[in-house]
C-alpha positions in Angstrom: -72.8 96.3 36.7 -72.9 93.8 33.7 -69.4 94.2 32.0 -69.3 91.1 29.8 -71.8 88.5 28.5 -70.6 85.3 26.7 -73.0 83.0 25.0 -72.3 79.5 23.9 -74.5 77.1 21.7 -77.8 79.0 22.5 -80.5 78.9 19.8 -78.8 80.2 16.8 -75.7 81.4 18.3 -72.6 79.4 18.3 -70.3 81.7 20.3 -70.8 85.4 21.1 -68.7 87.5 23.6 -70.1 91.2 24.2 -68.2 93.6 26.4 -70.3 96.6 27.7 -69.2 100.0 28.3 -70.3 102.1 31.3 -73.6 104.1 30.7 -76.6 103.5 28.7 -76.4 100.5 26.2 -78.7 100.3 23.1 -78.9 96.9 21.3 -79.9 97.5 17.6 -80.0 95.5 14.4 -82.2 94.3 11.5 -85.0 91.9 11.9 -83.5 88.5 12.4 -80.2 89.7 13.7 -80.7 88.0 17.2 -81.4 91.0 19.5 -84.2 88.9 21.2 -81.9 85.9 21.5 -79.3 88.0 23.2 -81.9 89.4 25.6 -83.3 85.7 26.2 -79.7 84.6 27.1 -79.3 87.6 29.4 -82.8 86.6 31.1 -81.4 83.1 31.7 -78.0 84.6 33.3 -80.4 86.4 35.6 -82.3 83.3 36.6 -85.0 82.8 34.1 -86.0 79.2 33.2 -85.1 77.5 29.9 -86.3 74.4 28.0 -84.5 72.3 25.6 -85.2 74.4 22.5 -82.8 76.9 24.0 -79.9 74.6 23.1 -78.5 75.1 19.7 -79.2 72.1 17.4 -76.6 69.6 17.2 -75.2 70.4 20.8 -75.6 68.7 24.2 -75.8 71.9 26.3 -75.7 75.6 26.1 
């Protein structure tokens, strides 16, 4: 079970720490809030491949 997700220098996100409760999780927000970016970061944590566009502008690594 996923308990926490930490994202650093990923696309538009400087720093984000999310702690998940047990049970079903719903990710909601307005258009442009970053829901897809969070899911992309989760995909990378699970083994998806990334390219250089995933690193936040001005940073060397994510």
